N, C-alpha and C positions, 0 to 999 in steps of 0.2 A: 859370183860362183852359185850355181844351182845344184842343190842337193836333190837327188832322186832316190826314192825308197825302192827297194827291191821286192818284188813279189816272191815270197819264199815258198808258199804252198797254197793249195787250194783243196777243198773237200765239199762234196755235195752229193746226196743221194738223188737220183734222177726221178723226182716225184712226177714229172710229166709221163714217164714210162709207167709209173704205177697207176696214174690217172687213166691212161690209154688202156690198161688191163682192167679198168672197172674199180680200182681202189680209190674211193673218195671219202669213205667213212670207215674207220677201223672195226666197227661193229656190224656192217652190212653182211648178209649172207654171202654176196658175191666175194667180199673182201676175206672173209673167214674161210671160204672154199679156196681161194687163191693162196692164202697163207698155208693151208694144209696140204696144198698140191705139190710143194717141193720145187715150184718154179721160180721163186724168189731168190735172189742172192743172199748171202749172210748179212750184208750191209742193209738190204731192203727188209729182211726179217727183223733185224734189230730195230730199225726205224719203225716198223709196224708195231712191234711189241711196246716200244716207249710212247709212241704216238697215242696208243690206246690205253695206256696205263692208268688205272683209277687212283693210283698212288701219288700221282704228280698233278700239280695245279697248273693252271693255264695263265699265260700273260701275253699281251700284245704290245707291240712297240711301233710307233710311226717312224717314217724315215728320218735319218740324221739324229737319232737318239743314242746316247751312250748308255750301254747295258752295263758295263763294268769298267773299272779303272785299274790299270797296272799298279800293283803295289798295295791295293786295298784288300782288306781281309774278306774271305769268301764266305758269305752268309748263304748263297744259293748257287747251284749250278744250272745251267740252261741247256735244254735239249732243243734244237731248232727244228721246228715243224715245217715252217715255210718262210721265205724271204731270204735275203742276202745281206751279209755283214762284212766288215773289214775288221781284222785284228791287227793291231799296230804294236810292235815290240821293238823299240829302238828305230832302226833304219829298215826294219823288215815289215812286210805287209802279207797278211794271210786272207785269202778269200774264203769265206765260210758260208755254207749254204745248209739247206735241209739235211738233217742227220748230224750235223756237227754238235759237239758237246763242249760247252764252254765252262771252265772253272771246276769241273769234277775232280780232275787229277790233283789240282792244287788243294782243293778243299779236303779231300781225303788225306792228303799229305801234311795238312796243317800249314800250308803255305799261302801267301797272298796271290791274287790273280797275276799271271804272268805276262798279260798284255791288256791294252785298252781295246774294247770291242764297241763299234758304232754300227748301227743298222744303216744300210744303204737304201732300202725301201721298207714297206711294212713287213714286220716280222711277227710270226706266231711262235711262241716257245712254251715248252713244258718245263717246270721248275722242280728242282730237287733241293729241298731244304736241307742244309747241312747238319742242322741240329737233330734231324731224324737219323742220320747216318752216325753221328757221334757215339750213340749208345751201342751200335751194332758192331763197330770195329774192334773193340777190346774182346768181344765175345766170339769173333770169328775163329774157326779152326785154323791152326798154324799153317796148313798147306794153303788154304784160301787167302790167308793174310800174305803169304809169300807171293802168290800170284798177283795179288793186288799191289804189293810193294814193287814187284818188277814192272807192272803195267804203268805205275805212276812214274817210276825212274825213267822208263823208256819214252813215255809221252812227254815228260819235262826235260829230257836229256840230262838227267842227273847222274853224277859218278857215285854219290853216297845217298842211302835212303834218308828221307826225311825223318826227323825226330819222332813224329806222330806214328811212323810204321816200323820203328825198330823193335 
């Protein structure tokens, strides 16, 4: 009996499109001009903002490296700048590319990683250290906390909010 895994989803910002527009460095005059022009999609704008954030550290991974393991505690979330990954959750496979965020919803919700993620090729990522967010969550305005709770529940397909967001 051969078991086949189902490709459940795929996400990637088209960075080749951004490069063709001249976006190769988030701080270049051409990139900043394009960002301000209104020509980028909301996904491209979010990608651009996180890519250039001075608040995030950078990490690189070679091909076939495990970034996270399903069930482990989230210490960092990963924003993928370049490269391709596979997320494995039971029999489901998710193709993840530039613009994907791994572990943020789980970390904010106080939950473990929901899938194991392995690099397919060389990957550059920006890291969000969860300890930096831990102090912010309790101080958030109620409305913003509610939006965050809804986003985490939708992202992770939860029926009830995690304890950390109640």
